[in-house]
N, C-alpha and C positions, 0 to 999 in steps of 0.2 A: 446859843445864844448868850452873849457877853454878860459877865456880871453886872457890870454897868446899868446892860437893860433888864436883865433878869430881875434884879434885886427892887425896883419901883413895882413890875408888875405883881412881885411877891407881895408886898406892904399892901397894895391896892387890894389883893384877893384876900387879905387878913383883915384888912379895913371892912370890907362888903363883908365878910363871913361874921363880923362882930356888930355890924349895924342890921344883919338878919337876927341874931341872936337876942337882940335889945327889942327891936320889933316885935318878936313873938311873945317875949317874956311881960311886955307891957300888954299882951292881949290875953295872957295867961295860956296859952300852948305851950305843953311839954314836947320836949326833945327825947327822941327816943333811938332808939340802934335795932336795928333787925338784920338776919344773917345774910351775908351775900351768898353762900353755898346754899343750894336748897336740891331735894329731889324732886321738885316740878319746874317745870319751864313754862314760859309764854308759848300760847300755841296759835299766837298773830303771825301768819305768812309772812309778814313782811320785817319779822325780828328773826336776828339768828343768835343762838345762845353759844358761847364757852364752855365747854364738858369738859370734867376732868373727874379719875376715878378714885374713890377712898380704897387706900390701902392698909389701912389701921386696923385694930381690935373692933370688937364688936360685932353687932348683927348687920351693919353695912358695908362691912367686908366688899369688897369687889363692884360696889354698886357706884352707877354713873350718876355724878351729882352735876346741877348747872350753877354757871355763876349768873346771877341776876340781872335782869335788864332795868329792873326798875325794885325798888323797893314796895310796891304797891299792895301787893298780895299779905304779906306778914304784916304790914300797918294796920290793913282792913281787919286782920285776925284781932289786932288789939283794940281797935275800934269794935267790932263785936264783944271783946270782953269787957268794954266801960271803961275802957281809956279815957277816953274824952276828945278833944280836939287836941290834935298832937303833929310835930314837923320831923321829919331829919333831913340832916344833909349827907346824904350817901353817895358812895362810889359804884357805879353801875356799869357794865360790860356790854359792848354788842360786837360780835362778830362781824366779817364783812363792812363796816364802816367807818372809814378812816378816809380825809380829804380835807381842803379847806373847811370847811364846817363840821368835821367830824371826827374823834379820836376814838377806838376802841375802848378805850377805858374813859369814863369822864364823870365831872360830878354834877350830881342833881340835888336840886332842895324838893322835896316833895311835904306836902302837907296838906291837913284833912280838918273843914270846919263842920262839925255837928249843928246842923238845923239849916245851914244853907243851901240855899240850889245855887244852879252855876251862874245867874246873873249876881247872887251875893259876893259869890267867890271872885267874879270877875272884878268886882269894887275893891277888895284886899287885892288882888292881885297887882292893878292899877296903882293903889296906894303906895304897895311895898316896892314896887318897881321903879315908880316916880320919887322914892324918896333914895332910892340907890343912886341913882342916875343924876339926883339935883347936883347941882353944881359941875357936873363932868358933862351934861350933854344938855341943850337947848331944845326943849320939847313944845309942841304946840298938846291942845286938851286932848285926852284919849278919843277912842273912835270907835264906836261898835255898829258891826254890819254883820247881817245875816250870812249865811253860805250862800243862800238864792240872790241876796241880794249884789252880793259879791260878782257872783259870774253875771247877773242883769247886766252891772254898773258897767263892766269891763267888756262883755261879749256877746250883750244882749241874748242872753241864754239861759232857761229856766234848768237847772242842774238836777232837780228833783224828778223832771218828765224826759227830759231830753233820752233819746234813744243814739247806739250806737252810731248808726249812720250820720245823724245830725252832730253829733261831737267829733268825729272824722272828718266832717265836710268843714268845722270849725278849726281843727286842727292845719287842716290842707289851706285854708285861709289864712292863716296866721303865719303858717311856712315852717309849722314845728316839726323838728325830726321826729318820723315816727319810729318807735324801735320795730324790730321784726317781731311777729307771734304776739302782737295785741288782739285781745279776744271780740267774737263776734258777739257777743250773745253780754257779758260783765261791765257796765257804766263804769263802775268803779277805777279800773287802770285811766279810763279815758279822763274821768274829770280828775285824776292826779296828775296824768299829761299836760292839762291843760293848766292845771293850777300852778305848777310848777314851770312852766316856762314863760305862762302868759301872765299868771294873774301876781305870784308872788311877789316879782320886782316894785308891784306898783302900793304893794299894801304897807301900810304904818310908816312912809315916807315923813319924815320928820316928828313922828307922834306913832306914840302907843294905837295900835288896833287889834281887838277884838272880833276875831271872826265866829261864829255862835250859829248852833242850831245844823248840823251835820245831817248827811241822809242817814238814814238807819242801818245800811249795810256800812257805816264807815264810822260806829258808834257800839264796838262790843262789847264795852263795860261802864256803858252809862245807860240811863234810864229813856226810854221812848215817849214822846207826846204823841198822842193820837191825833194828829191833823191828816189831811188826805194830799199827800202820803204822810205816813208816818216822820219825824223828825226825833234824832239824837238829841240829847240835852247836853251836848259837849260843846267848848270852845277852845279856839288856840291862839295866842296873843304873839303878835308880828309887830317888831320895829326895824325899821330900815330895809323890809324886805328879809329878815331873819326870824324865822320861827324861833319863839323864845319859851312858849310853855302851853300845855296841853291838859285840857281840867274838863270835869264828866259832874253832872250832877248823878252822884254813882248808883247802880244799880243792885238792889239787895236781895234779888229773888232769886235763889239758889238753884231752882230747878230751870229757870232761863238763862241762869248764867251758865248751867253745865248746856244746855244743847247751843248757847251759840260758842263755847269751847269745841264741841264735838263738829260744829260746822266749820269751826277757824283749821281742826287737824284734820277734816274732808279736803280741805282746800288745799293744805298743803300736801297731802298725798297724790291730791291732783296734777300739783305744779313738779312732783318727784323731790320735796322736801323730808327730809323726817319728821315723823309724827313726834309729840314730846307729851310727858306723862300729866295728866291734870293736875291740878293743886287739890287735892283730896280736903286737905285742911282747910284751905279757903271757903271750899264748897261747903265743908262743914258748919264753919263760922258764918256764913251767911242765912244758913238752915236755921240757927241760933239766933239769930238774928242782929242785924247791919243796924244801926240807928240810921235816920235819912242825914243825910250828909253829901257835901261836895268836895271833891279832891283836884289836887294841879299836880305838876312835874315841870318845875322850872329848869332850864338848861343853865348850871351857873359859868360853867366854862364860856359859853356864849353872852351871857352878862357882862363877866371881866372884859371880853373883847370888845363889846359895845362901849362900855365904860372906858376902856383905855386906847380908844378911837384906834382899833387895830384890824387887821384884815382876814386872818386865819386865827384858828386855836391854837394851833403851834406857837403863835406868839406868847400866849399870854397860860403857857402851859412850863413848869418848871423842865419836865422833861418828855416830851411827845412821844407820841407812839415810837417813832424812827428810831427816839435817843434811849427807849424806857430798857 
């Protein structure tokens, strides 16, 4: 990227970061910093962590450490310790994620609101995102769709009750290229396939669109609402077909969270992926008492990309992965 094209992007990033800090200062959220290196890692089978080995003095000599895929776990430890509402602008790292909309190293804006549920947090996410994009994009009023409404609207399909056979039939009708090795019992990979290939291009065109109340099996960190079937109190924010944010009404039950982590590690093992050490510090914090809260992670680089009218993340990073 030439200096002539880079400097306006750097100024835009700086302006947006300054706006974010003013937004949260007026709402009395405290900015925090938490470690990027940790002895624990996410157990989510869809995420891969970078690892390193500590070679310095002390009891951790020779220990494998993980670059964090999100600051979520240490921020929840602060919440359990009584921090109140907090936010962080953090570097995060995910191995195996590189492309037009992904960079292995990226910037996340993550914040937690004590006393909020996911609907109240959606209101605040809309306020912040609208303020950041004002005078840069012309947007219609925000829209909210449940995960079920999204599938019914575009595919005439109830995602909470559909079988693998029904989902495969829809994929075939939609002429979706089906990857080899798709499961014959687990519906979630099929739902993801239809979401990414058939639905995401239509979500949030010209407006912010929140998709909420995901299947319980896709909400490992969220509270479940006992409907039939249960749904996870989770949301994602889209704009012009691009996922911008992922939020939860946070699960505070340590026993249930441990069970879900163990289930994810079992899924990793079944897929031939390395199992990851559980974050015992997080689980201890949950056991001590996490306040009722909602949290969200927003992809800052993607927000800059949209604000700048660019098509790829590489166009809004000073030094993308290939140049790092």
